[in-house]
N, C-alpha and C positions, 0 to 999 in steps of 0.2 A: 577397558583397554586405555592405556596412557595416551593422552592427546597427541604426544609427539610421534607415536607409532600408528595412530588411527588414520585411515584414509576416508575420503568423503563417502565412498560407497558402503563403508562399514558404520557410518553414523546411525545410531538407533533412534535419535529424537532431535528436535530442533536445538535443544541445549548442547548436544554434541557438535552440531554445525556452528553454533555460537563460539564454542571453545576453539574450533579449528579456524574460524575467522579471526579470532583474537590473536592466534598464533601467527597468522600470515600478515596482518595489517599493522602499520605503524599505529601507535597508541592514539594519535590525534584523529586518524581516519576511523579506527574502530569505535572510539568514543562518539564520533559524529553519528554513526549508526545507533549506538547503544544508549546514548544519553537522552535526557529530557530537560525540561525547563525548571529553573529555581531549585527547589528541594526534591524534585522528581517524585512527588507524591502521586500524581496522576499516572506517571509512567509505571510505577510499581503496581498501583491498584488496577490499572487496565488488565493486568494478568491475574493478580491475586484474587480479584473478585470472582473470577470463574470458579475458583476452588470452593467458594462459599455456596455455590449453586449445586444442588444434588440431583441425581438422575434416578428415576424409577424405571424398573424393567418389567416387561411382560415375559412370561415363560411359556414353554410348549408352543412356540411359534416356528413355522418353517422359515428359516433365515438362510437357506442354501443359496438363494439368489437375492442380491441386494443391488438396487439401482441408485446411483449417485447423480443421475442426470438432472439438469435444471434448465428451465427456460425463463428468460427475462427480456422484455421488450421485443418478443418474437424471435430472439436469438437463442440458439441451442448451445448448451455447455455440458460437457461430460462430467463436470464437477460443480458442486454448489458453492465453491469459493473461487475467487479471482485474484489476479495480480493487481494490487493497489499501485497507484502512481507514486514514484519516488524520484526525486531530482538526481541528476548526475550519476547514473549507475556505473559509469566508467570509473568513478572515483574509487569504487570498491573492487573493481577488476578492470584495470585500464585497457586490457586487450579485447575484452568482450563486452562488458557493460550491458546496455539495453539489448544488444544483439543476442547475447546468451540467454537473457531472460525471455525475450520474445520467442526465440526458437523453442525453448523448453515449454513455454505456455502453449504454443501452437501444437507441439507434439502431444501434449496432455489433453488437448481439446478444450481448453479453458479460455476465459476472456482475459486479454492482456490490456492493461491501462498504462499509457506512457505519460510522463510529466511534461508540461510545457517547457520545463528547464532540463529536458533530456540532453544527453551528450552524444546522441546519434540522431541523424536527421529523420524527420517525419517520413520522407520518401523512402529511405532505406528500410525503415521498420515496415512500411506498407508492402514492400517487396518480399521481405523474409518472414512475415507473419500473415499468412493468408486467412487465418481464422478471425473470429470476432475480436475487435479491438476498439478501445475508447481512448479519448484524448482529454487530458486535464489542463485547465487554464486557471489563471488568477484574474483579478480585476485590474486590467491594465489602463493606464491613462489614455493611451493612443487607440481610439476605436477604429481608425483606418487600418492600423497594424493588425488589430483583431480580425477585421473583415477579411484581410488578405490571408491571415492564418487559417481562418475557417475554410477558405477556398482550397488551400493546400491540404487540409485535413480530409475534406471530401474526396479530392482527387486521389489521395493515398488509400482510400477505402475504409477510413474509420467510420464507425456506425453510431457512436455515442459520444456526448460531450459532458464533461464534469467541470463544474465551477466550484473551486475551493474558496470558502468564505470565512474561514476561521483564522485568517492571518492578516488582519489589518495592519499590524506591525510584527516584526520578528520577535519571537519569544526569547526569554533570557536563558540561553543554554550555556551555563558557566563552564562546562568542560572545554568548550571550544577556545575561548580566550586563554584559559589556563594552559592549554596544550599548544597555543600558537597556531591554531587551525585556520586554514583559508581554502577557498575553492577558486582556482586550482591550488593544490598544496604547494607551499613554498619552503625551500630549505633555508633556514636561518639559525640563529643561535639557539632558539627554543626547540626547533624541530630536528636539528642535525643528528642528535643522538638517536632519536626515535627512528629516523630514516635509516641510519647506519645499522640498526638492529634488525631491519627487514630488507636486506639487499635485493631479494627477488622482486619485491614490490617496487623498489626504487628503480630497478632495471626496466620493469614493465612501463613505469611512468616515463622514463627517459626515452624509450623506444617507440612511444605512441604519441599521437597528436595531443596538444594541450586540451585539458578538460574545460570546455566552455559551453555556453548556451548556443549550440550550433544552428538551431532553428531561427536564430535572429542574427543574420550576417552583418547587420548594420550597427552592432554593438561597438562601443568605443574601443580603440586599440588598447589591448592589455586589460580591459575591464573584466573582472571576475563576476561570477554568478551573483554573489551577494550584492555587489555594487549595482548590477543590472536590475535586480529586484527592487532595491531601494529607489532607483531612479524611475522605474516604470510603474510601480504599484500605486494604485489610487485608493486611499482609505477614506474618501469622502462619499463614495457612491452608496446607494440604497437598493431596496428590492426592485426598483424600476430598472436597474441595470440587468438584473436576472431576467426580467420579463423581456427586455430588449434582446438579450443574448439568446434566449429561447427562440424568439421569432427569427432572428438572424440565422441561427443554426438550422432550424426546421426539422430536426430529428430528435431521437431520444436524448433528453437533457436532464442532468442530475445536479443537485446542489449538495456539496460535501462540506461537512462541518456543523451539522445540526445536532443540538444536544437536548432540546425539550420540545414539547408538543406545540407550544405557541408558535415557534419558528417553523415547525413542520406545516402548520396551517398557513402561515405566510408564504411558504414555498409553494404550496398547492395553489394558492390564490395567484401566484406569479406564473402558473402554468407548468411547473416542473413535472417530469415523469418519474423521477427517482429521488427519494430522500435518503441521503447518505449520512448516517450517524458516525461522527468521528470527532476526536479531540486532537488530531494531528499527531497521534502516537505519544501524547503527553509532552509535546515539544512546544506548546504555546502557553495556554493559561494553566498554570499549576493549581492543583486542588480542584480543577474541574472534575465532575463525576466520571467514573469509568464508563466507557461506551456501553458495556453490557448492562449497566444500571439504568441507562437512558432508554434502552430498547423497548421495554414493555409499554412505557408511557407513549412513546412515539408511534409504535405499531398500533396502539389503540386509537390514537388521534388520527392517524392516516386512514385506518379502516378500509384498506383496499383501494383507495383512490389514487395511490401511486405505489411504485415498488419501494421496498425498504432494503437498504444495504447498510452493513455495519462493519467497521474495522476497529482495531485497537486491542492489543493484548493476546491475540491468538497465538498459542504455542502448542496446542494439542488438537487432535481431531475431535476429542470430546468437547473442546471449546466451541468448535464449529457446530456440533450437534446442539449444544445449548442455545447458541444464537439463533439457529434455524427454528428450534422449538419455541422460542420466545417471540417469533414474529419476523425475523429477517428473511427476505427472499434470496439474498446472496450475501456472502461474507467475504471481506477483503483481507488479504495478508500483505504485510510489508516487511517487517524485520525478518520473519522466517526465510523468505527467499533471498533477502540481502545477505544474511549470514551464509546461506548456501552459495551465493554468487561469490562472496569474498573468499570462502573456503576452497572453492574449486571451479569457478566459472560456470559454464552451462551445465556441466555434470553435477555441480553442487546445487543448482536450482532444480534440476531433475530430482535430486535426492530429497530436497525439502518438500516438493510437491508430492512425491511418492510416500514420504513419511506421513504427511497429513492425510493423504487419501486412504492409506492403509489403516491409520488410527481411526478415522471416521467410519470406515466400513466395519471395522471390528466393534467399535462403540455401538453402532446401530444393531449389529447382530446380537450383542449382549443385552441391548435394550428390547430386543424383539420387534424391531422395525425394519421393514424391507425397502421403503422408499423415503427419500428425504422429505417429500411432501406430507408424509404421515407423522413426522415429528411434531409434537404439540406440547402446549403448556401443561397439559394434564400429566405429562411425564417429568415435570420439573418441580422441585421443592426450592423455593426462594428463601434466602435468609430472613429471619424475623427481625 
């Protein structure tokens, strides 16, 4: 079906949702979702490396009933994949943003993670998302601000904390300056034509509040998210900060951005409960290895002492099956749900989740596996 005639509910895969998102968003906003750092090598390989991994299948197995349920940190999820934190979701759908994503995740019975740079308040998300939810933070200079933030997170019902550590400085994402991109978007000589080509998005932007880091009301007047990050981010801290934050939080605590076994060992020494394998979606250090290539080494190093989560490059349910088989306890999705959000708001996120859920179920049935916990490396052929 031609993209111009396709509706969100008719999208057959995540690539269809990507095409619909591209049709609706100004180029500068779509490229912000879609792009990566430098030559985008890691961005491409995050996805392409999955195709190098082959699946073995068992035959003559009763697969009439398949369970996708998963438990992590004592929290139940109906799906073995979760919503990864992404900043400023209202950028991709100004009217719904994080609200639409949180509602879709709650309806699906899956874990929702919100970014510290979200464009909807912690308290509102706590009200509209009664299910399990985690909060993501960076390493901020102001520890007093962090302590206050932790209090708000607890009161809003968040049960897990994620510290992202792979962004000591912002990566070189060349699409953004080429397109004249900023957060919030600004209409100028570079962006006027792009905006004019997407009047529906422009109208949504004009009729909704400015896209800002709303969980930090003391930001400077007119300050955008990028300026706020540059002012607050502390790139001098070490593993001692992770240990301090773990103690200050007191609940399930994850470190996101791990790429090799030695750092996994350091994270465990700091007391973390979850090792999150990630390269920031290929948006930071280019030519970093694909997340799926890091998984076997890290799963072996962790050896059950912490939960292992992985994100990066997921586009098919079979990708999720491969990650689970290679040792991930849970898999994160980012761009898939953002494409859905941009394409059709909450309904688009619903569709992205449904696509991956149905693909995963079908993959497991074809593999002769009835429970996600039974997926194992014995059913994987790694590239030589």
